[in-house]
Structure formats: structure tokens, C-alpha cells
C-alpha positions in Angstrom: 15.8 12.5 22.3 15.8 15.7 21.1 13.6 16.9 23.8 15.4 15.0 26.5 18.3 17.7 25.2 16.1 20.6 25.7 14.8 19.5 29.2 18.3 18.9 30.4 19.6 22.5 30.5 16.6 23.8 31.8 17.0 21.3 34.7 20.6 22.7 35.1 19.4 25.7 35.1 16.5 25.6 37.7 19.0 23.9 40.0 21.3 26.8 39.6 18.9 29.5 40.4 18.0 26.8 43.2 21.7 26.4 44.7 22.0 30.5 44.0 19.1 31.5 45.8 20.0 29.4 48.8 23.0 30.9 48.9 22.2 34.4 48.9 19.8 34.1 51.7 21.9 32.2 53.8 24.4 35.1 53.5 21.7 37.3 54.1 21.0 35.5 57.5 24.3 34.9 58.3 26.7 37.9 58.0 27.7 39.7 60.7 26.0 39.8 64.2 24.8 42.8 63.9 20.8 43.5 63.4 20.1 45.4 60.4 18.1 47.9 63.1 16.9 48.0 66.5 13.3 46.4 67.1 11.1 48.7 68.8 9.5 47.3 71.7 5.3 47.8 72.6 3.4 44.9 72.3 2.5 44.3 75.5 4.3 40.9 75.6 8.4 41.5 75.6 9.8 40.1 76.6 7.6 37.5 78.2 8.3 34.2 80.8 9.2 31.4 80.4 11.0 28.2 81.2 14.6 28.8 80.9 16.9 27.4 78.1 20.6 27.4 77.5 21.4 29.9 76.0 23.0 30.4 72.6 25.3 32.5 70.6 23.5 35.4 68.1 21.0 32.7 67.2 18.5 35.0 65.2 15.0 35.4 67.7 11.9 37.3 66.8 11.4 39.8 69.1 7.3 39.9 68.9 7.5 43.9 68.8 4.6 44.7 66.8 2.8 48.4 66.3 -0.8 48.7 67.4 -2.9 50.9 65.1 -5.3 53.1 66.3 -7.6 55.7 64.6 -6.0 55.0 61.3 -2.7 56.0 62.7 0.2 54.1 63.9 1.3 54.1 67.8 3.4 52.0 70.5 2.1 51.0 73.4 4.5 51.8 76.2 5.7 48.6 77.8 7.4 48.6 81.3 10.1 46.8 81.3 10.2 43.7 83.8 11.8 43.6 86.9 14.3 41.0 88.2 17.0 40.2 90.6 20.6 39.8 90.0 23.4 39.9 92.2 27.0 42.0 92.2 30.5 41.3 92.6 30.5 41.3 95.8 27.0 39.2 96.6 24.9 42.0 97.4 21.4 41.4 95.3 20.2 44.1 93.2 17.0 45.0 90.8 16.7 46.7 87.3 13.9 49.0 89.1 16.6 50.3 91.8 18.3 51.8 88.6 14.6 53.5 87.1 15.3 57.1 87.1 18.2 57.3 83.9 17.8 55.5 80.8 19.2 52.1 80.9 21.7 50.0 78.7 20.7 46.5 79.5 23.3 43.7 78.4 23.0 39.7 78.3 26.1 38.2 77.8 28.8 35.8 78.9 32.4 35.3 79.0 31.7 32.0 76.5 30.3 34.1 73.8 32.7 35.5 71.2 30.1 38.0 69.8 29.6 38.8 73.4 33.2 39.7 73.4 33.4 41.6 70.0 31.0 43.9 71.0 32.2 44.9 74.4 35.1 46.9 73.8 32.0 49.5 72.3 29.6 49.0 75.3 33.0 49.8 77.6 33.8 53.0 75.7 30.0 54.0 75.8 30.1 53.5 79.7 33.3 55.9 80.2 31.8 58.6 78.0 27.8 58.4 79.6 28.1 56.1 82.8 27.5 59.4 84.9 24.0 59.8 83.1 22.8 56.4 81.4 23.1 53.1 83.5 25.1 50.1 82.0 24.0 47.3 83.4 26.0 44.2 81.9 24.4 40.7 82.8 26.7 37.4 83.0 24.7 34.8 82.5 26.6 32.5 85.5 24.7 29.1 85.6 27.2 27.7 87.9 29.2 25.2 85.1 29.5 26.5 82.1 30.1 30.0 83.3 31.2 30.8 87.1 31.5 33.9 88.6 35.0 33.8 88.9 35.5 32.7 85.3 33.1 36.2 84.1 35.3 38.5 86.9 38.6 37.2 85.4 37.5 38.2 81.7 36.5 41.5 82.2 39.4 42.0 85.1 41.8 41.1 82.1 40.3 43.0 79.3 40.3 45.8 81.4 36.6 47.0 81.3 35.4 49.2 83.5 31.5 48.7 83.2 29.6 47.3 86.0 28.8 43.7 85.8 25.9 41.7 87.5 25.7 38.0 88.2 22.5 36.1 87.5 23.2 33.0 89.1 19.8 32.3 90.3 19.0 32.8 86.7 16.3 35.6 87.1 17.0 37.9 84.6 17.3 34.9 81.9 14.2 33.4 82.5 12.3 36.7 83.1 13.9 38.1 79.4 13.4 34.5 77.8 17.2 34.9 76.9 17.9 32.1 74.0 20.3 33.8 72.6 23.7 35.9 73.3 24.4 38.6 73.3 21.2 40.6 74.0 20.6 44.9 74.4 17.5 46.2 75.7 17.1 49.7 76.3 15.2 51.2 78.7 13.6 54.6 79.3 13.9 56.4 82.3 10.5 55.5 83.5 11.5 52.0 83.6 9.7 51.6 79.8 11.2 49.1 77.6 11.9 51.0 74.4 14.0 48.8 71.8 15.8 45.3 71.8 19.0 44.2 69.6 19.5 40.3 69.0 23.2 39.5 68.7 26.4 41.8 68.6 25.5 45.3 67.6 28.7 47.5 67.0 29.5 51.0 68.1 26.8 53.1 65.6 23.9 50.5 66.7 24.8 51.4 69.9 24.3 54.8 70.2 21.5 54.6 68.2 20.1 53.2 70.5 21.1 55.2 73.5 19.7 57.9 71.8 16.0 56.5 72.1 16.6 56.8 75.4 18.9 59.6 76.7 18.7 62.7 74.7 21.9 64.2 76.6 22.8 67.7 77.6 
């Protein structure tokens, strides 16, 4: 009996520690939407084309980024951002490569996505400030059912945003960049190199950090 009495408190303590640890881990994984830091691109495989699945809101996802060791030093391999075709508000087709020559902020979003909505004021403010020097490509995941051109256009107009919006009606961009989580943001150099990526909603500070990686300013 005494032995049982001694074991019971130990079992209770272990359960408390397990529950507390699980709660702490869940809090770390689910707190907010912003990543702690931008994920540097550079393994020759980011992003990789694959079959398309309907994107989810702010699901944590590994970007596969890594650094290549050479001669005892870590170096980041240059990776070119894959090209794709989307459409502007008038239905004209445009390619990502059309905008090479200036740094590019590429954002994948949808009007039904709450985290996408939360970060858009910061994107619009950055566009108003840097739009002449940095290309902002806000690519809408226009699947024709959950998201339509009309719904996305009405949302942007209603919010009064000025940044350029493009519609991925063929899902070419989504497939090319394996977009399973919204929002997702890529920072692309003027030469077309994929520099950094952020999965989930980002705030003004992280957005500016990404821009600083691709644009030195005057």
C-alpha cells in the first residue's frame, strides 16, 4: 500500500509535465502567423513543381532551404525563381520574368484568407513607399470556386489597396511554387534569383527585412 502511495504522486507529476510540455510546444507552434525569421533560399530545389492541392491558411511548411558547405565554409547556392504566367485585371497574360530587372516581392493570397487580410495593409504601405523601385506582385489564388476574379477584385477595391493584383486562374503559379499554404511570400532579386521566403502572415518589420535583402535603396 505504501509503495502504491509513493508511485501515485510520481505518475501525477509525470502527467503534469507531459501536459505542460505539450501545451508549451503547441503555443510555440501556433502563436501568431509570422515566422521568426525569413527562410533563406538556396538549395537548387526551391520551389519545386508538383501537383496542386487547395491551399490552407498559414499552415507551417518546410521550404527545404539549406546551405551548401564548400571548403569548410557555408555558402548559399544561387537559385533562380521559376517563371509562371498569371493575368492582370484586364485579362492580359504576364510572366514573372517580365518583371526581372527590379527586386520583386511576390505574395500569394486569397480574399477568404484571414492571415492574408491581416498583412495586406503593410504590403500596401510598402508599395506606396517603394513601388517605383521594387515590384510588388500580389498573386491571387483564383481557383474559380472558393475564389473568383470578381470576389478578389471587390475585396481589393473595397479595402482601397493600390498594389498590383494578378489572378492565377490557370493555377500555373500555384503549381510552379507548390503553394499549399496562404499567405506565402517570396523575395526575389533583380536578377531573378530566389533570395528568401516567408510562410504565413508577416508584419511590417519582417516585410522590410525581406525587402532589405533584395533592395539596397539609394
